[in-house]
N, C-alpha and C positions, 0 to 999 in steps of 0.2 A: 314624203314630207321632208322639207329641208329645214336645217337648223335656223332658228330665228336670229342668231348673232352670237358674238362672243359672250361667254358666261356659262351658266348652268341651265339646262332644260330640266324642268321638274313637273311631275304630275302628282296631284293628290287624288287618289282613287278611292271612291266609296264602294267597298266590296258588297255592302248590303244593298246598294242600289242596282247592282247587276242581277236582275231577277231571272236571267236566262238559266234554265236547268242544266246541270252538268250531265250531258248525255255520254254514252259510251264513245261517241265519235271524238269528244274532247280528250278522253283518256288516250285514245289510240293515235290521234293526229296531232293534237296541240301540246301534249305532255310527253316527256321521255319515260322510258321504263324506270329509271332511277327515281323520277319524281312520283310516279304512280306507286312505287314501292315505299317511298317515304310517307305518302299519304295513308297507305294501308297500315303503316306501323303506329299510327296514332291510336291511343286507347279511347280518347274522347272523340265522338263523331263530329262535334262542332269544331274542334281543333283541326280535324282532317278537312272539313269543308272550307274553313278559312285558309288553310294552306293551299288547297286546290284553287280557290278563287284568287288568292294573292299571286300564285305562280302563273295562272292564266292571264291575270292583269299585266304582270311584268312582261310576259311573252307578247301579248297583243300590243302593248304600248311600244316595246322595242321593235316589233315587226312593222308598225306604222312608221317609226323613225327610219328604219333601215330599208323599207320597201321589200320585205320578205314575208313569207307565211309564218305565223306564230310557231309552228312546230319545226320550222327550219332554222330558227335562231339558236345558235349554239351558245350555251352558257356553261362556264366552267368556274372552278374556284381554286385559288392558290392553296398552299399547304396551311396557311393561316386562316383560310375561310373567306378570303376576299373574292367577290365575284368579278369575272371579266368576260369579254367577248373574244374568243380565239380568232374569229374571222374578221374582227374589226379592232385591232389593237390600238388604233388612234383614238378610240372612244373609251372613256372610263365610266363605269356604272356603279351605282350603290342604291340600295333600297332599305326601307324600314317599315315595319308594320306595327301599329298600335291598335289592338283588337281588330275591328273591321274596317280600318282605314290604312291605306298604304301610301307611302311617299317614295317615288322613284326619281332619281337624278341621273343625268347624262351630261358629260363634259368632254370636250376635246382639248382642254387647256392643261390637263395634268391629273394627278391622283385626286380622287374624290371620295368623300364619306358623307352620308346623310343620316339623320336620326329624327324620328317623330315620336311624340308622346302626347297623350291627352293630359291636360293639366287637372290634377286631382289632389286631394289631401293624402299625404303619405305619413303614417304614424312614425314618430321619432325621425322626421326627415333630416334634421341636422346630423344626427348620429349615423344615419344611413349614408349620407353623402360624405361625412368625415371618414368613414371606414374605407371609402374608395379614394378620397382626395383629402388628406389630413390638413393641408394648408388653407383652411377656411378662415375668412376674416371674422372679426367680432360681430359684424352685422348679420352673419348667418344665423345666429341664435334668434329664434323667434321670427325669422323671415318666412314669407308666405310661399305657396307652391310655385309661383312664377320664378322665384329665385332658385329653388331646388331644380326645376326642370330646365332652366337656362343653362345651369352648370352640367346637369346630367346629360342633356342631349349634346352639348358641346364635347364632353368627354367621349361619349359613344361615337359621334361623328369623326372625331380626331383619330381614334384608334382604328375605326373602319378605314379611314383614308390611308393609314400606314399599313393596314393589313395584319397588324400584330395581335389583334384581339384585346378585349378589355383587361383580362387578367395579366397579360404580358406587357401591354403597351400603356396602361393608364399612368404609370409612374413617369413616363416620358413627357406627359402633357403638362404645360404650365398655363394656368388661367390667371386672369386679372379680374378684380371685382370693383368696378367703379362705384363711387358714392351714390350715383343715381339708381343703383340696383342692377341685378342680373350679373352675368359673367361674360367675359370676352376671352379670346384665345391669344396668348402671348407667343407661344411656340411649342414645338415638339422636338425633343432631344433625339439624338442618334439618327437623324434623317439626312443631314447635310443638304447641299444643293439650294434650290430656291426656297425662300421663306413660305410659310403657310398663311392662308387667309381664311377667314371664317365669317359667317353671318348667322345670327339667331333671331328668329322672328315669331310673333304670334300669328297663327293662321286661323281664319274663320272656319269653324266646323260646319258640316252639313246641317241643314235646317232641322233635321229630325233629332238632333242632339244639341244641348246648350253647353257642352263642355268645350272650351277653347283648346287649341292645339299649340304646342311649342315645336318648332322645327329648327334644326341646325344643319348648316352646310359647311364643310371644310374642304378646301382645295389647295393644291400646290400652285404657288404663283398668284397672279391677280385673280380675284374671284369674279369680277365683272357683274353683269346683271343676272338675276335669277328670273327666268321666264317660267312662271307658274301657271299651269293649266289644271282644270278639274276634269275628272273622268269618272263615270260617264258625264257628257255635257248636261247642263241644266235642262230639266224637262225630258231627258232621255232615260228609258228604263233598260236599255240594252248596253252594248259596249261602245256605242258612239262611233 
């Protein structure tokens, strides 16, 4: 499969729609020993299942993009936890899971970070956000969940793009809060080079749930178009 054009290729994967049972062949062929070990370390069986399905989804989608078998895709992480493809350094990858939904992004334009959240009520949302980002505007008081998650996903995607992690990198992120609501990215300190670009958007959730989704994409340089696909395809119960 070839890239559709400049920008970010993105997949929204519904892990609950992939009804294919996880057979021993998946463990032996499509996952690495380290991934199997991580799954075995979960105390909650549902958490282990979601980890397995999300990692299989990442591998299958990347395999489709790269023309490789899922188990042959080499995934690695920097010391800060940022994923990368050792065999394809020209491509940048980032993914985020919110319960049983996964957002995967791929770009050849520069560093990339993505984040996905189901929009829901958060108790004491303003206080939670202020503990992470103290420079909130007055309109944050009493703002709804969309305001909270537009800022939250942008912060998460920005620190993922830098590879610094939330605890270390959130202080470098500067947001703007337009009067129309939501949050936008102004910049990321201590990064130099090209400026950063970002996009935050509401995504339609699968029909089985009425919870809308908030997604943020942060890239180095021009963001370009976001080419969003859904996986599995509509009407398919397998991996498409």
